[in-house]
Structures are given as C-alpha cells and as structure tokens.
RODO-2510 file (C-alpha; in nm, 4 decimals, decimal comma):
residues 276
     n   res          X          Y          Z
     1     x    15,8497    16,5266     1,9690
     2     x    16,1676    16,6230     1,8039
     3     x    16,3228    16,3477     1,6201
     4     x    16,6804    16,2271     1,6957
     5     x    16,9461    16,3404     1,4438
     6     x    17,2714    16,1844     1,5991
     7     x    17,3413    15,8384     1,6535
     8     x    17,3426    15,7739     2,0131
     9     x    17,6366    15,6621     2,2363
    10     x    17,6246    15,2811     2,2796
    11     x    17,4791    15,2091     2,6133
    12     x    17,6943    14,9548     2,8673
    13     x    17,5667    14,5888     2,8259
    14     x    17,3495    14,4374     3,1015
    15     x    17,1779    14,0936     3,1120
    16     x    16,8822    13,9443     3,2669
    17     x    16,7521    13,6223     3,3755
    18     x    16,3841    13,5181     3,4025
    19     x    16,3512    13,2626     3,6693
    20     x    16,0123    13,1713     3,8050
    21     x    15,9841    12,8859     4,0775
    22     x    15,9119    12,5705     3,9082
    23     x    16,0347    12,3077     4,1710
    24     x    16,2258    12,2884     4,4796
    25     x    16,2320    12,6193     4,6727
    26     x    16,6036    12,5656     4,8052
    27     x    16,7279    12,4950     4,4513
    28     x    16,5535    12,8177     4,3456
    29     x    16,7379    13,0098     4,6187
    30     x    17,0600    12,8566     4,4974
    31     x    16,9916    12,9342     4,1404
    32     x    16,9088    13,3102     4,2237
    33     x    17,2491    13,3391     4,4209
    34     x    17,4282    13,1632     4,1165
    35     x    17,2602    13,4173     3,8706
    36     x    17,3898    13,7105     4,0938
    37     x    17,7169    13,5620     4,1434
    38     x    17,7671    13,5404     3,7458
    39     x    17,7152    13,9038     3,6824
    40     x    17,3482    13,9343     3,5662
    41     x    17,2118    14,2574     3,6576
    42     x    16,8268    14,1720     3,6921
    43     x    16,6251    13,8645     3,8460
    44     x    16,3169    13,8735     3,6535
    45     x    15,9484    13,7005     3,7098
    46     x    15,7019    13,6439     3,4796
    47     x    15,3160    13,7061     3,5300
    48     x    15,1571    13,3650     3,4835
    49     x    14,9389    13,2465     3,7713
    50     x    14,9768    12,8738     3,6918
    51     x    15,3528    12,8570     3,6961
    52     x    15,4472    12,9967     4,0282
    53     x    15,3499    13,2095     4,3222
    54     x    15,2829    13,5859     4,2503
    55     x    15,5895    13,7755     4,1240
    56     x    15,5752    14,0390     4,3879
    57     x    15,6541    13,7975     4,7179
    58     x    15,8905    13,6056     4,4936
    59     x    16,0842    13,9167     4,4031
    60     x    16,0794    14,0574     4,7495
    61     x    16,2262    13,7253     4,8626
    62     x    16,4749    13,7127     4,5638
    63     x    16,5970    14,0665     4,6800
    64     x    16,6988    13,9425     5,0140
    65     x    16,9101    13,6313     4,8798
    66     x    17,1627    13,8382     4,6637
    67     x    17,2581    14,1752     4,5591
    68     x    17,0868    14,1969     4,2332
    69     x    16,8091    14,4273     4,0504
    70     x    16,4597    14,2419     4,0429
    71     x    16,1706    14,3042     3,7953
    72     x    15,8692    14,1795     3,6339
    73     x    15,8878    14,0338     3,2507
    74     x    15,6302    14,1343     3,2455
    75     x    15,3090    14,2394     3,4148
    76     x    14,9753    14,1828     3,2304
    77     x    14,8138    14,5248     3,2188
    78     x    14,4659    14,3648     3,1647
    79     x    14,4608    14,1452     3,4907
    80     x    14,5983    14,4110     3,7067
    81     x    14,4090    14,7187     3,8114
    82     x    14,6448    15,0259     3,7932
    83     x    14,6610    15,1562     4,1433
    84     x    14,7297    14,8265     4,3269
    85     x    14,9886    14,7385     4,0442
    86     x    15,1580    15,1045     4,1012
    87     x    15,1245    15,0478     4,4938
    88     x    15,3054    14,6939     4,4477
    89     x    15,5804    14,8349     4,2248
    90     x    15,6408    15,1349     4,4455
    91     x    15,6591    14,8948     4,7629
    92     x    15,9003    14,6771     4,5803
    93     x    16,1268    14,9692     4,4970
    94     x    16,1201    15,0375     4,8592
    95     x    16,1723    14,6978     5,0103
    96     x    16,4621    14,6368     4,7541
    97     x    16,6193    14,9833     4,8263
    98     x    16,5694    15,0846     4,4693
    99     x    16,6583    14,7831     4,3011
   100     x    16,3126    14,7152     4,1325
   101     x    16,2119    14,7656     3,7614
   102     x    15,8650    14,7545     3,6750
   103     x    15,8104    14,5525     3,3287
   104     x    15,4441    14,5809     3,2000
   105     x    15,2793    14,5100     2,8723
   106     x    14,9348    14,4493     2,7143
   107     x    14,9468    14,0736     2,7891
   108     x    15,0781    13,7811     2,6207
   109     x    14,8988    13,6071     2,3200
   110     x    14,6047    13,4071     2,4664
   111     x    14,5586    13,6741     2,7530
   112     x    14,1853    13,6590     2,6611
   113     x    14,1551    13,3103     2,7894
   114     x    14,3052    13,3711     3,1030
   115     x    14,0669    13,6885     3,1410
   116     x    13,7757    13,4678     3,0654
   117     x    13,8956    13,2124     3,3373
   118     x    13,9468    13,4840     3,5908
   119     x    13,5954    13,6433     3,5080
   120     x    13,7570    13,9692     3,4001
   121     x    13,6499    14,1848     3,1227
   122     x    13,8063    14,1361     2,7673
   123     x    13,9457    14,5029     2,7282
   124     x    14,0433    14,6465     2,3978
   125     x    14,4217    14,7333     2,3286
   126     x    14,3291    15,1174     2,3681
   127     x    14,2042    15,0353     2,7007
   128     x    14,5033    14,8140     2,7958
   129     x    14,7237    15,1121     2,7064
   130     x    14,5205    15,3447     2,9321
   131     x    14,6070    15,1122     3,2166
   132     x    14,9641    15,0985     3,1368
   133     x    14,9430    15,4961     3,1465
   134     x    14,7519    15,5105     3,4673
   135     x    14,9652    15,2471     3,6405
   136     x    15,2841    15,4383     3,5432
   137     x    15,1467    15,8018     3,6248
   138     x    15,0436    15,6527     3,9843
   139     x    15,3711    15,4905     4,0303
   140     x    15,5293    15,8503     3,9693
   141     x    15,3128    15,9992     4,2150
   142     x    15,3857    15,7407     4,4875
   143     x    15,7463    15,7365     4,4224
   144     x    15,7696    16,1204     4,4775
   145     x    16,0769    16,3306     4,4175
   146     x    16,3263    16,0872     4,5740
   147     x    16,2691    15,7583     4,3926
   148     x    16,2394    15,6511     4,0354
   149     x    16,1334    15,3038     3,9739
   150     x    16,2428    15,2339     3,5992
   151     x    15,9556    15,1264     3,3864
   152     x    16,0316    14,8705     3,1123
   153     x    15,7475    14,8207     2,8468
   154     x    15,6769    14,5525     2,6149
   155     x    15,5331    14,6972     2,2958
   156     x    15,4520    14,6266     1,9298
   157     x    15,2053    14,8579     1,7615
   158     x    15,2400    15,2074     1,6910
   159     x    15,0038    15,3288     1,9642
   160     x    15,2022    15,1257     2,2223
   161     x    15,5211    15,2379     2,0811
   162     x    15,4281    15,6021     2,1106
   163     x    15,3216    15,5519     2,4924
   164     x    15,6444    15,3761     2,5491
   165     x    15,8609    15,6793     2,3765
   166     x    15,6794    15,8943     2,6279
   167     x    15,6859    15,7197     2,9651
   168     x    15,9281    15,4052     2,9418
   169     x    16,2936    15,3671     3,0677
   170     x    16,3389    15,0629     2,8848
   171     x    16,1454    14,9112     2,5559
   172     x    16,1429    14,5610     2,4273
   173     x    15,9356    14,4604     2,1115
   174     x    15,6997    14,1525     2,1553
   175     x    15,6821    13,9234     1,8969
   176     x    15,6847    13,5542     1,7947
   177     x    16,0212    13,3766     1,8113
   178     x    15,9930    13,2500     1,4486
   179     x    15,9738    13,6122     1,3171
   180     x    16,2828    13,6976     1,0638
   181     x    16,5516    13,8931     1,2418
   182     x    16,5423    14,1572     0,9809
   183     x    16,1805    14,2524     1,0544
   184     x    16,2325    14,2880     1,4391
   185     x    16,5234    14,5132     1,3575
   186     x    16,3434    14,7335     1,1274
   187     x    16,0876    14,7978     1,4117
   188     x    16,3711    14,8724     1,6486
   189     x    16,5189    15,1054     1,3952
   190     x    16,1970    15,2943     1,3449
   191     x    16,1602    15,3272     1,7053
   192     x    16,4990    15,4686     1,7695
   193     x    16,4173    15,7497     1,5354
   194     x    16,1675    15,8795     1,8119
   195     x    16,3626    15,8416     2,1211
   196     x    16,6884    15,6935     2,2446
   197     x    16,6041    15,4706     2,5560
   198     x    16,7535    15,1338     2,6683
   199     x    16,6483    14,8694     2,4359
   200     x    16,6001    14,5211     2,5538
   201     x    16,6023    14,1626     2,3796
   202     x    16,4008    13,8706     2,4608
   203     x    16,5944    13,5723     2,3941
   204     x    16,4202    13,2583     2,4877
   205     x    16,6447    13,0129     2,2832
   206     x    17,0045    12,9375     2,3497
   207     x    17,1491    12,6817     2,1191
   208     x    16,8835    12,3837     2,1156
   209     x    16,7692    12,4958     2,4825
   210     x    16,4118    12,6389     2,4868
   211     x    16,2984    12,8362     2,7946
   212     x    15,9448    12,6807     2,8353
   213     x    15,8286    12,9959     3,0300
   214     x    15,9348    13,2381     2,7611
   215     x    15,7994    13,1002     2,4154
   216     x    15,5622    12,8439     2,2981
   217     x    15,6467    12,5095     2,3891
   218     x    15,6591    12,3889     2,0322
   219     x    15,9121    12,6438     1,9284
   220     x    16,1924    12,4823     1,6973
   221     x    16,5241    12,6017     1,7191
   222     x    16,5935    12,5133     1,3788
   223     x    16,3179    12,7100     1,2411
   224     x    16,4508    13,0100     1,4223
   225     x    16,8148    12,9761     1,3026
   226     x    16,6624    12,9437     0,9293
   227     x    16,5175    13,2859     0,9212
   228     x    16,8064    13,4560     1,1494
   229     x    16,5596    13,5102     1,4359
   230     x    16,6745    13,7465     1,7064
   231     x    16,5260    13,5030     1,9778
   232     x    16,7823    13,2850     1,9395
   233     x    17,1609    13,2773     2,0292
   234     x    17,4352    13,0215     1,9982
   235     x    17,5192    12,8310     2,2910
   236     x    17,8948    12,8484     2,2273
   237     x    18,0268    13,1482     2,4499
   238     x    18,2588    13,2940     2,2002
   239     x    17,9801    13,2811     1,9181
   240     x    17,7126    13,4384     2,1665
   241     x    17,9686    13,7050     2,2696
   242     x    18,0347    13,7916     1,9056
   243     x    17,6521    13,7904     1,8241
   244     x    17,5577    14,0022     2,1183
   245     x    17,8204    14,2774     2,0327
   246     x    17,6856    14,2574     1,6801
   247     x    17,3247    14,3429     1,7830
   248     x    17,4054    14,6113     2,0050
   249     x    17,6402    14,7929     1,7078
   250     x    17,4031    14,7210     1,4371
   251     x    17,0659    14,7467     1,6056
   252     x    17,1008    14,9203     1,9135
   253     x    17,0122    14,6364     2,1790
   254     x    17,2067    14,6710     2,5262
   255     x    16,9869    14,4546     2,7500
   256     x    16,9411    14,1060     2,6988
   257     x    16,7101    13,8746     2,8822
   258     x    16,7597    13,4994     2,8688
   259     x    16,5830    13,2130     3,0643
   260     x    16,7468    13,0774     3,3900
   261     x    16,7846    12,7386     3,2279
   262     x    17,0392    12,9047     3,0038
   263     x    17,2042    13,1385     3,2519
   264     x    17,4914    12,9107     3,3465
   265     x    17,5578    12,8330     2,9741
   266     x    17,5924    13,1941     2,9246
   267     x    17,7514    13,2962     3,2431
   268     x    18,1002    13,3385     3,0730
   269     x    17,9416    13,5785     2,8234
   270     x    17,7813    13,7926     3,0889
   271     x    18,1297    13,7933     3,3051
   272     x    18,3172    13,9137     2,9822
   273     x    18,0590    14,1707     2,8687
   274     x    17,8516    14,3148     3,1593
   275     x    17,9186    14,6936     3,1975
   276     x    18,0929    14,7106     2,8694
***
C-alpha cells in the first residue's frame, strides 16, 4: 500500500454516546431522544451480556425513537460467529435505512473469562482477526452494490492495524485509560502514515465522572490527568471544546465517543462543534 505523503484535510467533527439500558426503559427512551436532540451523530451500544439486553434489538428500538445513527461499540468477535454477525449488521442497516455502523474488535480485556463462562473456545488473536475479516467480507456480500454499512474497528497490535487499514471506515485504538496521551498519539501518527480514515477517540471520563461501562470501575480521574491521558476531557464546556479541537488538529481525531452519563454535560460542546 502506498504511504500517504500529504496531510489530509481535517474531517468534520462528530460525536457518539454509549448508552446501554441500565435501569428504567422509559427513562432510557427519553435519554436516547435527548442525545439525538443535542446533536450527537451516533447512539452506541456495548457488547456485554450482563449489562443490558442484546445490542441488536436495543439499536433497532433506538432507531425508531430518534433520527440518529446507531452502532455497536463494539461487537466482540470471539463470541460472535462471522456469518450471523454480518447478517445482523446488514439487517440493522436495512431496518434503520442506512443509519447503522458496525463496530467490531477482538474483545475487551478479560474476554477469556466470558468465553469460559459461555463454553466457547479460547481463540488466538490471529483467529479473532480472521473472524473480523470474515464478518466484514460477508457483510459486504449481503449489502451488495446498493448499501455500504460503515465498519469501525477497535485495534491495537500491528496485525490488527493492518487489517483495519484494509477494511475499516473508522478506526479507534484500544488502550487502558491510564496510558500516557503521548503514547496513544504516537500510535495514531504511525497508523495515519498507512491510510487516511476516520479516527475515533473513546473517552470514558469527563471531569470526575467515569462511565462505568466504558472503563474499569477503579479508574481514577486524577491519575489520568497526571499522565495527560486522552481518555479524559474537562467538564467545563469551553475547556473541552478547546481540547477537542487540539486533538483533531494535532493528532487527527474527528469522532469522539463519550458515555451517556456525560452526554448532557458535553451537549453545549456538541452543539458548537458537530459538523465543523
């Protein structure tokens, strides 16, 4: 693949909110509508069975509640057969009239415990990557010539990055919240030399508010601030706006994903920046 030699034009900013059902269904419906009304582009669901109903039905319901894109953040390939995952993704694209985005990765830390509980084989990383490739290839066949379901890949290692450079529309780098920001920025810089795609940043902490479904429960915001982690943003809208613009200009991020528990706090930021 030919390496990029020119600086790409900055992409318009967009924002997603990870919004699992963790309590009252009517309250969740109201939250989905509020997120959409605030200018967020995408309503996202995690893939953890003990947290909520299955992502597919939840997203299908969300697509009827508001005019917002929907997506998985992200499907864990080791627990999902390639063909059925592709079929579900294609079906969600059809039912949402093209508003679905397939987020997929190799599984969160601790996925091995979940595989044991489900009686599934402990697949090696290379096998998980093959599952992702097969899923996307099947999805492209099901979509045909008249539909393109965007694919967002969560990656880390070189082989995963290589596959993402080949098949993904959006890439997010998996990491622990306490990783220094300079390290994550280096990963992004190296990847951008391969291919210019939309880069997404997973931000589980806003101010001192931690999204419990996006990072470990013992995450300490003070530790994140000490290492200039990219997993945290200020809860002051003006400061958050400035920091988001800096991360786009200096690193290349244009898609920012927050927890739904911070969606209202950052609504003024989204209203000011979305689409710019």
